[in-house]
C-alpha positions, 0 to 999 in steps of 0.5 A: 812196305810198311816204312823205309827206315827198318825192317821191324820184323829183322829188329824183333827177330834180333832182339828177342828170337836171337839174343833173347834181350827180355831176359836181361829183366831177371836181372835185379837191375832191370827187374822192373821192365819186360818183354811188353813194355819193351815192345811198347818203346819200340812201337812208339819209337817206329811211330815217332820216327815214321811221323816226325823224324823222317819227314824232316829228311829232306827239308832240313838237307836243304835248308841247313844251319845259318849263323847270324850275329853269332847265333846258329839257327837249325832248320826249322822243321827240327824244333817240333820233333825236337820238343817232342822227342825230349818230352817222350824222354826219347833223350834220356833213356838209359840215364839212371832213374835217380837223375830223371832218366829211364834206367833202361838197357842200353840195347833198347836205347840202340834199338829205338834210336835205330829207328830215329839216327837215319836223321844223324842231323836231327839226332845229334843235338839230343844225343850231344845233350845225352852224352854230356849229361851222362859225364857230368853225372858220373863225374860232376861234383853235386853242385855240378849235377844239382846245377846241370842235369834236371834241364839238360836231362829234360832238353831244356839245355843242350850238350856238345863235345869240344875236342878237335883243333885246327893244328892238332886233330886226331893228336889230341894231346898236342892241343894248345887250348889252355885253362888259367886258373882263378883264385875263386877255383874256377878258370878261363879258357882260351884256344879254338876248337874246330868241327864242334857237332851242335856247337851250337843251335836255337833248340836250347835255351843254354848249351854246355859245352866239355871243353878239354884244355891243359891248365897252365903249367901242366905237362905235355901230351895227354897226361897234362889234359884236363876237361871243363864245364863251359856254359853259353850263358852263365848261370846265376845263384837262383838258377836263371841265365846271366851273361853270355859267356866269351866265346864266339861261333865263327863260322858253320862248316860248309858239308858234303852231308848232314847239313842240317847239323851245325858243325862250328868253329868256336873262339874261346876267350878272345876277351879273357873272359870265358868262365869254366869249371873243372869237370873231374880231377885235374890231369884226367880229362882224356879218361873223363872224355873217353867215355863220351867218346865210346859212347859216341863211337857206338852212335856213330856206328849206329849211324852206319847201320841206320843209313845203310837200312834205309838205302836198302829198303829204299832200293827194294822198293825202287827195284820192285817198282821199276820196269826195265828189260825182260826176263832172262828167259825172254831176253831174245824176244822184243815183244816180251813184257818189261819186268822189274828189275829186281828180278835181273840176277845182277840187281838181285846179288846187289840186293842179297850183299845189301840185306846180308850187310845191313842184318849182319851189322844190326846183329853186331850192334845189338849184341855188343850193347847186349855184353855191355848190359850184361856187364853192368847187370850182371852179379858174377865178377867173371860174368861182368868181366867176360861180357865187358871184354867183349864189348870192348873188343868189339867197340872199334869193330862197331865204329868202323866196320859199320860205318864203312860198310854202311856207306858201301851199302848206300852207294849199292843202293845208289847203283840200284837206281841207275842214273836216277839215284844220283840225282836229287829227286830221290833220296840215295843221294843224301844217304850216301852224303849223310854217311859218309862223315861216319867214317872220320869223325869220333876217330877216324876208322884207321884210329880204330883199327890201332886201338883194336891191334894196338890196345884192345887184342892185349888187354887183360893179356888177351883175355878180351880176345879169348872171350870173344873166340870162346863165345864164337866156337861155342855157337858155332859148334852147335850146327857142325852136326846139322846137315843143312847148315853144316858146310856154313858151319865149317866155313865159319869155323876155319874164319874163326881160326884165322882170326885167332891165328892172325891174332897169334901172328900179329904177336910174334911179329911185335915180338920179333921187332917187325912192330910195322906189320900189325900197325901197318894192316890194322885196317885190313885185319879190322875188317878181316874181323868185321867180316868173320864176327858177321858171319858168325851172327849169320850163321847164328841166325841161320842156325835159329831160322832153320829150326823154326822153319822145320817146325813151320813144315812139320805143322804144315805137314810139308817135307822140307826136301819138297821144293815145290810144296817148300816154295808155295809155303814160302809164298803163302806164309810170312814167317816161313818166307822171313825163316827161309830169307834168313837162311839164304842171307846167311848162306849168301854172305858166307859164301861170297863175301867171308872168302874174301878174308883170304886175300887180307890173310895172304896179304898180311903174311907176305910180310910186305911193307912196301906202304913204308919203304916207298919215299915219299918223293916216289909218289908223284913224279 
């Protein structure tokens, strides 16, 4: 096996054979790029991931971060890759060229970072700097852009995202951090933020913190929130660094995983001297921060995918090497030779379950970001609206479905190892620990589900949801008359129809005043939708793979119905094995995972709301 991070053959299949992403280069926005350039980028990303990032995974977990005299020190092994990461431009791939970025499609940033995010503790540092720089590029004044962007985009300065507070948590509108207006137009910040990823580090000489706060006198709730830029070190007129700003890193959280990531508690303005400057307009803090939040949600979904990908590949390698038990045909013979555990049916089931989920998540991630690229590169307003709508609908699915399924894949990978998987001598237990946080931060998955049901389904009077359903129906219809795939197409079509029906059911429930039905079942619905979308994407892949396998058989003068000849071809030809694997993977998911939606539909349509009706006192004796 060439690497244990991701299957590069699957990546290129999704990018080019499935999504035909090189067609983005036909647009004016991306006309200077080409398939050759994309391939070169991915080749370099693979090399950098294998040689520089992956080797730091275990060491950074054991070393962790340290807080000494108010300064956070990250694992020493991060310093070299961070410098090389920034020098190579991996931290600003899709930022506009006019501000020092590369202007690449967001899809190519996601594809390159698919190689990197398995070590999310490391990637979080440049990722947060990039996200904060993007905020300033879109909403900052020219003076702010000139002051901050060059050094943030180069990686010389870092960034963070300061939202969460001890008493507010997800209820951001209840924050208590305040901004006091100064006579020169600047502000002073007073308050406490918790769980701040990359809140401090020693990788960069300065850190620019976007901080949500309420200007004194502004209204309560989210409508009264503004956003401010708070540098770690003040910046002199000549661009040099001045005094340390008035905020303190009070502690680093002791976490279950991502030990190399500094998760900080920050006290701002203990001495009433915490300098801040407004970003954008007053009372538009939530609107501005949501740009960074939505980017972070896609990145968090990618964390789910990459954790699952590397866990699956490690488990696959282990099951091919671990000898235990005899084959099913020889289980009564004590003298029978031991076989690799991949030969055992239950292990094969777990492997195929992981494979189908990893590959469907990659397709979901890439398709979603391609929709975003199509939206911003289209010259046609209707097309722009369509692709933007699908991207909006899929964003909470990407975040919540990929992070929860990603965790379950790491858990299943551990199961493949048996007792060894639970021990630290193998890396799979770290994959599981590092991945768990992804379903919690950037808006818990329950919040993503409420966003999907309470906001996204109804956007533009349901048009965005209908755009997605239309795309799904169009591609499913391609295979309804394909003898080899007809039964799969029928199953997926039933799932798409069930998704549309559930959307209408939620709408009618809300009109009847039964709001608790969609609200209380938002998360099961999101996971149901994730499975249906995944089944659709895998069917799409199977259709492409079937055609390619047909062509290979024709080229080799093999009858597809000649099972022994086909098996020989699959053993001898890597492309044939890959395409047959795509077909089998889709069949497994559609026949074994997709039917799970039937139980979800039954439970939601029962209209049972016992989860609300039960008294709080009845949860314990």
